[in-house]
Each structure stands twice: as structure tokens, then as C-alpha cells.
N, C-alpha and C positions, 0 to 999 in steps of 0.2 A: 277484173279483180278476182283474186284466188278465192276458192271456196273456204268456208270456215275450217280452221285447223290445218290448211295447206299453206306452207310458207310462200311468201312473196319477196320481192326485192326489199332489202333492208332488214328483213326478219332474220333472227338467228336460225341457223340450220338445225333441223331436228337431231336429237341425240340418237346415236346408233352404236352398235358393237357388232362387227361382222368378222368372220374368219377370212384371211387372205388365202391364196392358193397353197400356202404351206401350212395352213391351220392356225396361224398366229392371229390372235385377236387384234383387230384395228378398231379403235374407239374414236368417236368424234372428238373427245377430249384430247386425244393424241395430236390433233391437228392445230391446237391452240398455238398462237404465236407466229404462224406463217400462213400464207395463202394456200388454198387447196382447190382442186378441180375434181368434182365428183361426176363421173360420166356414167349415167345409167344407159344400158343397152339391152336388147332383147335376149340374144343367146350366143354362147360361145360356138365357134366353128362355123357360124353362118356367114354367107358371102359378104353381105354389107358390113356386118360387125367386124369381120376379119380385116377388111380393107380400112375401115374407119380406125380401128385400134392400131393397125400398122402405121397409119399416117400420124397418129398421136405419138407412137413410139419414136418416129423419126423427128418429132418436135421436142423430144426430151431436153436437148440443149437450151431451147427457149424457156421451157418450164423451169429448169434449174436456174437460168439467168434471172428469172422473175422470183426465184425463191419459192415456187409453188410445187406442191405435191400433187401428182396425178394418181387418182384412184378410180378404177373402172368397176362398176357394180352390175351384176346380173343375178338372176334367180337360179343359175346353174350350181351344181354341187362343187365344192372346193376341189374334188378329185379331177373333175373335167377341166376346171380352170387351171389346175397345175399342169395337166397334159398339154393344154392349149398354149399356156405361157412358155412351157419348155419347148414345144415345137416351134414357136415363133421367136424364141429367145428374147422375150420381153422381160424387162427388169423392174417394171412398176407393179404395184399391187393390183391384183384382180380380186375383188371382194365377192363372197358368196352370200347372197340374200335368199338362200335355199330354204332355211327353216328358222323360225316360222316363215313359211313361203311368202316372199315379197313384203315382209314387214317394213323394211327400210324404204323400199319403193313406195309403199302405201303412205308412209309418214311424209314423204316428199311430194305426194300426190301424183306419182307417175307410174302406178301399177295398173295394168290392163287386166281387169278381173276376168273378162271373157276368154282371154288367151293365156292367162297365168304367167305374164311376163312384164318386165319393165318396158316402158316406151322410151324412145330416144329423147333424153333430156339431160342436160349438163348443168350443174350448179357451180358457179364460180364464187368461192368464199374468200372473204378477206381474212387478215390475220386474227381478227376477233371472232371469226366464225359466222359472220353475217353474210347473207346472200347478196352479192353485188350484181350478178347477171345470171340469166337463165337462157341457155341455148337449146332450141328444140328443132326436130325435123321429123318428117313422116317416117313410118317404119321401113320403107324401102329406099330411103335417102340418108346418106351420112351427113352429119353436121359438117360445116365448112371449116377447114383448118384456119382460114383467114379470120374467122370469128373468134377462134381460140386465141390467136395471136393478138387480136385487138383487145380481148378481155385481159390477157396477160399484161399488155402495155398499159391498160387503164389501172390495173392493180399496182404496177410499178410506179405509175404516176401518183397514186394515192399515198404510197409509202415515202415518197420524196418530199 
């Protein structure tokens, strides 16, 4: 059972507003009407995060087919995220939870206070903004692509 104030399955996702790698504001309200996948990860340019997001970038056709928007969230500054996205040629939003440091990650219950970073947790949201699934992994292990595909399939099944 989640701690008080931390969202669980079936709960509405916490409200947030974060800049993407271009400085454009992305609000939770912007996600209404379509599924979304919020991927919290520790840091840009790190080995595991780079591999994990590259795998998600390769799954973009599946995300589009499910009508789901992919949003990756870290506590890095938007300038670092822009350089990283440009280097990798990623076309999805990388959101900066830099300041107030980790506020969005805290609201989702996935901020590691001791290390000042988000832990590896992904929130699969339905079109109404409710949390349908939560995918987690250890800091040194990427989440499995198969789990994202299963979550997208389940979302598609709910819409039909």
C-alpha cells in the first residue's frame, strides 16, 4: 500500500508543470484525453539511462499506435536534457524536474532524498489521467521493454 499522499493504482496522477528540453512548459493537464507514460530516471548521460531511453525511443511506433505520449523525467537541468536529446536524436519530451529540485518526483513518491535524484519508476496513465500501472526497477537495471509493450496493450484494450 502506498504511503499517504503517494499515488497508487487507480489514483489520479499528481498535478505537475515542468519544462521540456526546449524550455516549453508541459502540464499534467496537457495530457488529458490520451494515455501517457511518465518515465522517471536518475540522470541524463548515464549508462543505464542512456540505454533505457534509447530502447524507449525505438518503441515510439508502438507508443504512437497506442495513442500514448512518452515523457521522460529527471532532475537534470533543461540545458543538459536538450544536449542529450540532440545528441541522441530523440523526439520525445525530456522533462526537467530541476527546480524546485525533484518536486514532481516527490509528488509521485519516487525521489531519493539521499542521492537527490528520481528512482527508476514509470507511471502508465489512462486517458483520464489515472495511474493504470507502475513499472519499477533497481537503479542499475533498466525497466523491461516488454513491460511497456504489455502496458500499452492493456491501455489499448481499455479504449476498445
